[in-house]
C-alpha positions in Angstrom: -72.0 101.0 180.0 -71.1 102.8 176.6 -68.8 105.3 175.6 -69.5 108.3 173.7 -67.3 110.5 171.6 -67.2 113.1 168.8 -66.1 116.0 167.1 -68.3 118.8 165.1 -66.1 121.1 162.8 -67.4 124.1 160.8 -64.2 125.1 159.1 -62.5 121.9 157.9 -63.9 118.5 156.5 -63.6 116.1 158.9 -63.9 113.1 156.5 -60.3 112.8 156.4 -59.8 112.0 159.9 -61.4 108.8 159.9 -58.2 106.7 161.3 -58.1 109.5 163.8 -61.8 108.4 164.8 -60.7 104.7 164.7 -58.0 105.4 167.4 -60.9 107.3 169.1 -62.9 104.3 169.2 -60.2 102.0 170.5 -59.0 104.4 173.0 -62.8 104.5 174.9 -63.0 100.5 173.9 -63.1 99.0 177.3 -66.9 100.9 178.1 -68.2 99.0 175.2 -66.3 95.9 174.1 -69.6 94.6 172.2 -70.3 97.2 169.3 -68.4 99.9 168.2 -69.6 102.4 165.2 -69.2 105.8 164.0 -71.4 108.5 162.0 -69.3 110.6 159.7 -69.4 113.2 157.2 -67.6 116.7 156.7 -68.9 118.5 159.9 -69.5 115.8 162.5 -68.3 112.5 163.9 -70.4 110.7 166.6 -69.0 107.7 168.2 -70.7 105.1 170.3 -69.0 101.9 171.8 -71.6 100.0 173.4 -71.6 97.1 175.9 -75.2 96.5 175.9 -75.9 93.0 174.0 -79.5 93.7 173.0 -78.3 96.9 170.6 -76.8 94.4 168.7 -79.7 94.8 166.2 -79.3 98.6 166.1 -77.3 100.6 164.0 -75.2 103.0 166.4 -74.9 105.9 166.7 -78.9 105.8 166.4 -80.4 108.4 163.5 -84.1 109.3 163.2 -85.8 111.0 160.9 -88.9 113.3 161.7 -90.8 115.9 159.9 -88.0 116.3 157.1 -85.3 116.7 160.0 -82.6 114.1 160.9 -81.1 113.8 164.3 -78.1 111.6 165.2 -77.5 110.4 169.1 -74.8 109.1 171.1 -75.6 107.8 174.5 -74.4 106.6 177.7 -77.0 105.7 180.6 -80.4 104.5 181.5 -83.6 106.2 181.9 -85.3 105.2 184.8 -88.9 107.0 183.9 -89.8 105.4 180.1 -93.4 105.0 181.3 -94.0 108.5 181.9 -91.7 109.8 179.0 -94.3 107.7 177.0 -97.8 109.4 178.1 -96.0 112.5 177.9 -94.8 111.9 173.9 -98.4 110.2 173.4 -100.4 113.6 174.6 -98.5 115.0 171.4 -99.2 112.4 169.4 -96.1 110.3 169.0 -96.0 106.7 169.4 -92.4 105.3 169.8 -91.5 102.2 167.9 -89.1 100.9 170.1 -88.3 100.4 173.8 -84.7 101.6 173.6 -83.7 105.1 175.4 -81.9 106.4 172.3 -85.5 106.9 170.4 -87.1 108.3 173.6 -84.5 111.3 173.7 -84.4 111.8 170.3 -88.3 112.2 169.8 -88.0 114.1 173.2 -85.6 116.4 171.7 -87.7 116.5 168.4 -90.5 118.1 170.8 -89.1 119.8 173.6 -85.7 121.0 172.5 -83.4 121.5 175.5 -86.5 121.2 177.7 -86.6 117.7 177.3 -84.7 117.5 180.5 -87.2 118.5 182.3 -88.6 115.0 181.5 -86.3 112.3 182.1 -84.8 110.6 184.9 -81.8 108.5 185.0 -78.2 108.7 184.8 -76.7 109.7 181.2 -74.5 111.7 179.2 -75.6 112.4 175.7 -75.3 114.2 172.3 -77.7 114.5 169.9 -77.0 116.3 166.4 -79.5 118.0 164.8 -78.9 118.0 161.0 -80.9 120.8 159.8 -80.1 123.1 162.4 -76.6 121.9 162.8 -76.4 121.9 166.1 -75.2 119.7 168.5 -76.9 119.3 171.4 -75.6 117.6 174.6 -76.3 116.9 178.3 -75.5 115.4 181.8 -77.5 113.9 184.1 -78.5 115.7 187.3 -76.0 114.3 189.7 -73.0 113.4 187.3 -73.2 109.9 187.4 -72.1 109.6 184.0 -69.0 111.5 182.7 -68.7 113.8 179.7 -65.8 115.8 178.8 -65.2 118.2 176.2 -62.6 120.4 174.7 -62.6 123.7 171.9 -59.1 123.9 172.0 -58.2 123.6 168.4 -61.3 125.6 167.1 -63.2 122.6 167.1 -65.8 120.7 169.5 -64.4 117.6 170.8 -66.1 115.6 173.3 -65.9 112.0 174.5 -66.7 110.0 178.1 -63.1 110.0 179.3 -59.7 112.8 178.7 -58.6 109.8 176.9 -60.9 110.1 174.3 -60.0 113.7 173.4 -56.0 112.9 173.7 -56.7 109.9 171.2 -57.0 112.6 168.3 -53.5 113.5 167.3 -54.1 117.3 167.5 -53.7 116.6 171.2 -51.0 117.0 173.8 -51.3 116.8 177.4 -50.4 120.3 179.3 -50.6 120.8 182.5 -49.7 124.8 184.3 -49.9 126.2 187.8 -53.7 125.6 187.9 -53.2 122.0 187.2 -50.8 121.8 189.6 -52.4 123.6 192.8 -55.3 121.5 191.8 -53.8 118.0 192.2 -51.6 119.0 195.1 -54.1 121.2 197.2 -57.7 119.6 196.2 -57.0 116.3 194.8 -58.1 113.7 194.6 -61.0 116.1 194.6 -61.6 117.9 191.9 -63.5 121.1 191.3 -66.7 120.9 188.8 -66.0 121.8 185.1 -62.4 121.6 185.7 -60.6 118.7 183.4 -57.0 119.5 184.8 -55.4 119.4 181.4 -54.7 122.4 179.8 -57.9 123.2 177.7 -60.2 120.1 179.1 -63.2 120.4 180.6 -66.0 118.6 182.1 -69.4 119.2 181.5 -71.0 119.9 185.2 -73.6 117.6 186.7 -77.0 119.5 185.6 -75.7 121.2 182.9 -76.3 120.9 179.4 -75.0 122.7 176.0 -74.8 123.5 172.4 -72.3 123.8 169.7 -73.4 125.7 166.5 -71.5 128.3 164.2 -72.1 131.0 167.2 -69.6 128.8 169.2 -70.1 127.0 172.6 -72.9 127.6 175.1 -73.4 125.7 178.4 -76.5 126.4 181.1 -77.8 124.6 184.1 -81.1 122.8 183.9 -81.5 121.9 187.4 -80.9 122.8 190.6 -82.2 121.2 194.0 -85.4 122.9 195.0 -85.6 124.3 198.8 -89.0 123.6 200.4 -90.4 123.7 203.7 -91.1 119.9 205.1 -94.5 119.3 206.3 -94.5 115.5 206.0 -95.0 113.7 209.5 -91.7 111.4 210.7 -94.3 108.6 209.7 -95.2 110.1 206.3 -91.5 110.8 205.9 -90.3 107.4 206.2 -92.9 105.8 204.1 -91.9 108.2 201.8 -88.1 107.3 201.6 -88.8 103.8 201.7 -91.1 104.0 198.3 -88.2 106.7 196.5 -85.3 104.2 197.5 -87.0 101.0 196.6 -88.5 102.3 193.7 -85.1 103.4 192.3 -83.6 99.9 193.4 -86.6 98.4 191.0 -85.5 100.7 188.5 -81.8 99.3 188.6 -82.6 95.9 187.9 -85.2 96.5 185.2 -84.7 93.9 182.4 -81.4 92.7 183.4 -79.5 90.4 185.7 -77.6 91.7 188.3 -75.6 90.9 191.2 -74.9 93.1 194.3 -71.7 94.5 196.2 -72.1 93.6 199.8 -70.3 95.3 202.4 -72.1 94.4 205.6 -72.6 97.9 205.8 -76.2 99.5 205.7 -76.7 100.7 201.9 -75.4 97.8 200.5 -77.0 95.4 202.7 -80.6 97.5 201.9 -79.9 96.9 198.0 -79.0 93.5 198.4 -82.2 92.7 200.7 -84.5 94.4 198.1 -82.9 92.8 194.9 -82.7 89.1 197.0 -86.6 89.6 198.0 -87.4 89.9 194.2 -85.1 87.3 193.2 -86.5 84.8 195.9 -90.0 85.7 194.5 -89.1 84.5 190.7 -87.3 81.6 192.1 -83.7 82.9 191.7 -81.3 83.1 194.0 -79.2 86.7 194.2 -75.4 86.6 193.6 -73.2 88.8 195.9 -69.5 89.7 196.0 -67.6 91.3 198.9 -64.0 92.6 198.9 -61.3 91.8 201.6 -57.4 92.0 201.8 -54.9 89.3 202.7 -54.7 89.0 206.7 -56.8 91.8 207.2 -58.6 90.8 210.2 -55.4 90.2 211.7 -54.4 93.3 211.7 -57.6 95.3 211.6 -57.6 98.3 214.4 -61.0 99.9 215.0 -60.5 103.8 215.2 -63.2 106.5 214.9 -63.6 106.0 211.3 -63.7 102.3 211.3 -65.0 100.9 214.1 -65.6 97.2 213.3 -64.2 95.0 210.3 -66.7 94.1 207.9 -66.7 90.5 207.8 -68.9 89.4 210.3 -71.6 92.0 209.0 -71.2 90.2 205.8 -71.7 86.8 206.5 -74.6 87.6 209.2 -76.2 89.6 205.9 -75.7 87.1 203.8 -76.9 84.2 205.8 -80.0 86.2 206.6 -80.9 87.2 203.0 -80.5 83.5 201.9 -78.1 85.1 199.1 -74.8 83.5 197.7 -72.0 85.5 198.8 -68.5 85.5 197.4 -65.8 86.9 199.2 -62.6 88.3 196.7 -59.7 88.6 198.4 -56.8 90.8 197.3 -53.0 90.8 198.0 -51.2 93.9 198.5 -48.7 93.3 195.8 -51.9 93.3 193.7 -53.3 96.5 195.1 -49.8 98.4 194.6 -49.3 97.2 191.0 -52.7 98.3 190.5 -52.5 101.6 191.4 -51.2 102.5 188.2 -53.8 100.9 186.4 -56.4 103.4 188.3 -54.7 106.1 186.9 -55.3 104.8 183.5 -58.9 104.3 184.2 -59.4 107.8 185.7 -56.6 109.6 183.5 -55.7 111.5 186.5 -54.5 110.5 190.2 -56.9 109.7 192.3 -57.9 107.5 195.5 -54.7 105.3 195.4 -55.4 101.9 196.6 -59.1 102.8 197.2 -59.5 102.9 193.4 -57.1 100.0 192.9 -59.2 98.0 195.0 -62.1 98.8 193.4 -60.7 98.2 189.9 -59.5 94.5 190.8 -63.2 94.1 192.6 -64.7 95.2 189.4 -62.5 92.9 187.2 -63.3 89.8 189.4 -67.0 90.9 189.2 -66.9 91.2 185.4 -66.4 87.8 184.7 -69.5 86.4 185.9 -71.7 89.5 185.4 -72.4 92.6 183.3 -74.0 94.6 185.8 -73.8 94.8 189.5 -75.3 97.4 192.3 -73.4 99.4 194.5 -74.4 101.5 197.7 -72.6 104.5 197.1 -74.0 108.1 197.8 -76.2 107.2 200.5 -73.9 108.8 203.2 -74.0 112.3 201.4 -77.8 112.2 201.1 -78.7 111.2 204.7 -76.3 112.4 206.7 -73.9 109.8 207.5 -70.4 111.0 207.4 -68.8 111.9 211.0 -68.6 115.9 209.8 -72.5 115.8 210.0 -72.6 114.9 213.6 -68.9 115.9 215.3 -69.5 119.3 216.3 -65.6 120.3 215.5 -66.2 118.8 212.0 -69.9 120.0 211.6 -68.6 123.7 212.4 -65.3 123.7 210.5 -65.2 126.8 208.2 -63.8 124.9 205.1 -63.8 121.2 203.6 -64.4 118.8 206.6 -62.8 116.2 205.0 -59.5 117.7 204.1 -57.0 119.4 206.6 -53.8 118.5 204.9 -53.4 122.0 203.2 -50.2 122.9 205.1 -48.9 119.3 204.8 -49.3 119.3 201.0 -48.1 122.9 200.6 -44.6 121.7 202.6 -44.5 119.1 199.8 -44.3 121.9 196.8 -41.1 123.7 196.3 -41.0 127.2 198.1 -40.7 129.4 194.9 -44.0 128.1 194.0 -46.4 128.9 197.1 -44.5 131.6 198.5 -46.6 134.6 196.4 -49.9 131.9 196.5 -52.1 131.8 199.3 -52.6 127.8 199.6 -55.2 128.0 202.2 -57.3 130.7 200.7 -57.0 128.8 197.4 -58.7 126.0 199.4 -60.9 128.0 201.3 -62.5 130.2 198.1 -63.7 127.0 196.7 -65.0 125.9 199.9 -66.8 129.3 200.2 -68.0 129.4 196.7 -69.8 125.6 197.1 -71.6 126.7 200.6 -72.6 129.7 199.1 -74.6 128.3 196.4 -76.6 126.1 199.1 -80.0 127.1 198.9 -81.6 127.5 202.6 -85.1 128.5 203.7 -85.3 132.4 205.9 -84.0 131.5 209.4 -83.2 127.5 208.1 -82.9 125.8 211.5 -81.0 123.2 208.7 -78.6 126.1 207.1 -75.7 124.1 208.0 -76.3 120.7 207.3 -78.0 122.2 203.8 -74.4 123.7 203.5 -73.1 120.3 204.3 -74.9 118.6 202.1 -74.3 120.9 198.9 -70.4 120.2 199.8 -70.8 116.5 199.7 -72.8 116.7 196.5 -70.5 118.8 194.6 -67.1 117.4 196.0 -66.9 114.4 198.1 -69.7 112.2 196.5 -68.1 113.2 192.9 -64.6 112.1 193.7 -66.3 108.8 194.8 -68.8 108.9 191.8 -66.0 109.3 189.3 -64.1 106.4 191.1 -66.9 103.9 190.8 -67.7 105.2 186.9 -63.8 104.9 185.8 -63.2 101.8 187.8 -66.0 99.8 186.7 -66.1 101.5 183.1 -62.5 99.9 182.8 -63.3 96.3 182.7 -67.1 97.1 180.9 -69.2 96.0 184.4 -72.0 98.4 184.7 -72.3 99.7 188.3 -75.3 101.2 189.0 -76.0 103.4 191.9 -79.8 103.1 193.1 -79.3 106.5 196.1 -77.8 108.4 193.3 -81.3 109.5 192.2 -82.1 113.3 191.8 -85.8 112.6 193.3 -84.1 110.7 196.6 -81.7 114.0 196.5 -84.7 116.4 196.5 -86.7 115.0 198.8 -84.0 114.5 201.6 -82.3 118.0 201.1 -85.4 119.4 202.6 -86.1 116.8 205.2 -85.5 118.0 208.8 -82.3 116.9 210.2 -84.4 115.7 213.5 -86.1 113.2 211.2 -82.6 112.3 209.0 -81.4 111.7 212.6 -84.2 109.6 214.0 -83.5 107.5 217.1 -80.2 110.0 217.6 -78.4 107.3 215.4 -76.7 108.3 212.2 -78.7 107.5 208.9 -81.7 106.9 211.4 -84.1 108.1 209.3 -83.1 105.5 206.5 -82.9 102.5 209.0 -86.1 103.0 210.2 -87.8 102.8 206.3 -85.9 99.4 206.2 -86.2 98.4 209.7 -88.2 95.0 208.6 -85.8 93.8 206.1 -82.0 93.6 207.7 -80.8 91.9 210.8 -80.4 93.9 214.0 -76.5 94.0 214.0 -76.6 95.1 210.6 -79.2 97.4 211.2 -77.9 99.5 213.5 -74.3 98.6 212.5 -72.2 102.2 213.0 -71.1 103.5 209.4 -68.2 102.1 208.2 -66.3 103.5 205.0 -64.9 101.5 202.1 -62.9 98.6 203.2 -59.0 99.4 203.0 -55.8 97.1 203.3 -54.6 97.7 207.3 -51.8 94.9 206.7 -48.6 96.7 207.5 -46.8 94.9 204.5 -48.6 97.5 202.0 -47.2 100.6 204.0 -44.0 98.4 203.3 -44.1 98.0 199.8 -45.4 101.5 198.8 -42.4 102.6 201.0 -40.0 100.8 198.9 -41.5 102.1 196.1 -41.2 105.8 196.8 -37.4 105.0 198.0 -36.8 104.2 194.4 -39.0 107.5 193.2 -36.3 109.4 195.3 -33.6 108.0 193.6 -34.6 109.0 190.7 -33.7 112.3 190.1 -34.9 112.8 186.1 -38.7 111.8 187.8 -40.9 114.7 186.4 -42.6 114.8 189.6 -39.7 116.8 190.6 -40.8 119.8 188.7 -42.8 120.7 191.9 -42.1 118.4 194.7 -39.3 118.8 197.0 -37.4 115.5 197.1 -36.6 116.1 200.7 -40.1 115.6 202.0 -40.4 112.5 200.1 -37.7 111.0 201.7 -39.5 112.2 205.1 -42.4 110.0 204.2 -40.4 107.2 204.1 -40.0 107.4 208.0 -42.7 109.4 209.2 -46.2 109.1 209.3 -48.3 112.3 207.8 -49.8 114.5 210.6 -53.5 114.2 209.7 -55.3 112.2 207.2 -54.5 113.3 203.6 -58.3 113.3 202.0 -61.4 111.6 203.9 -61.7 108.7 206.1 -59.7 106.3 204.2 -56.3 108.5 202.7 -53.7 108.0 205.5 -49.8 107.8 205.3 -50.1 104.8 202.8 -52.5 106.1 200.7 -50.8 109.4 200.4 -47.8 107.6 199.3 -49.3 105.9 196.7 -51.2 109.4 195.6 -47.5 110.3 195.1 -46.4 107.3 192.7 -49.9 107.9 190.9 -48.9 111.7 190.2 -45.4 110.6 188.8 -46.7 107.9 186.7 -49.5 109.9 185.4 -46.8 112.5 184.4 -44.8 109.8 182.6 -47.5 107.9 181.4 -49.1 111.1 179.4 -46.1 112.3 178.5 -47.3 115.8 180.0 -45.7 119.1 179.4 -45.5 121.0 182.7 -46.1 124.9 182.3 -45.3 126.8 185.8 
């Protein structure tokens, strides 16, 4: 886990801003508490915070002289194919002097320029200053696991792992406009790729790279999912899936001590099984962590999205695999209090207590471990969500996880929406995404590919952001083995009848790992991230909402009707606000987050 940041200016001397760059480092210190450093001259500032203890002997940001040129890099991530990179460099007569990712990236850039990205696999966000060419080259991994925000609002190029890094420079004021409000109110907690919500703030989309020179800023996509006809047999497909997933998990545990997050679901159990096998072979016992909530089993009621509680499946998996599992129980007051800390982590309103629970969970894990593995992103790739199978959701001409546009519209003042088509605004984002989904001619799985593109660009990104920011807030490096572009490339083209093997959601993945899990876990129906079902939480958030409704000076009332908030004190929302988990309590908490966000960042609202 690291933080990257910096600034490039061709019209002002940056060395006089050294104190501001120190503030930038402090703003991002949670992502790298072990080492913080800054390379600074009159044209460029490059900042690196690192939590990797092995970086202690390296001067960061890392610099390298090659053939009369000098390169400086700031980097966050982990490469997973260094053996392949080493062979590629060897073919060009180059031998790295260390095993550090920093050096591999600079060497690749010195040979291939921007085409270096064709040769790397992993999760990353980095920027390389090419001294002789006076060029800042930057890139983000194909699936967007590591963040990269930037702005050119003050005439310079400023970038950071998190938005707060940019705002730490005194040149910037937090401003939102009409588009920002519509994004928060109609799309949130989802976010349009590349859009930073704050006026003038952008995010480099996944699979994009760019340059900043005296000629200005240029960005471009360097990767798209190739569409191919799947010719492997079922047996070959099962074998390939097993190899791809196991390989990614093994890369994630290379040269580091890890624990795993165990929910008792298929994905986290597969990861735990693979890692525990390696640990047992080396005479070690794997530590796993599970999250629970006070009195949750007492109040749990099954529904179409959560057909069973996690606790029995966690116990079954832990006993079967012989791991040391620790259950971390959270109280409802803790959850609500941390809802605001979760905004600080995201720099934006998010998934309410779904965020705050993960933040608290990560903080507890960080007391014992630096690195954890999570099963995030499997459902998007293997087709685990209800909208892949439920005919009504499958055929819905819009985002299948968000049918709440009319309710969201009603929250806002009529004068904001009377000349603005909220339904069309949301639909246009959906339509633009599905139009980009690559398909074969007369593709029988065309709709499935559209859904996968929707999930990769929207639903998965919301969850990936959540994982990165909540874990980053406490310097816990959470790795997501399923979020591997080689897995995505292969599964995008696999026939649906294979993915749906045995007529079961994620049947292909289950078949690939059928020898590694107990049957009750292997064939457990998909269940989402656990949330609190205790009515105390709804009572607490409604009390907080009542306090907000009584505060006529609250900034949220610049675009939300007070009378609509009062309704939420007594009535449930008509349908889920977002996804499977955001029901009435989470919707109220999201509103509380918005108001906190407006206050905390002293945001100017331009409507």
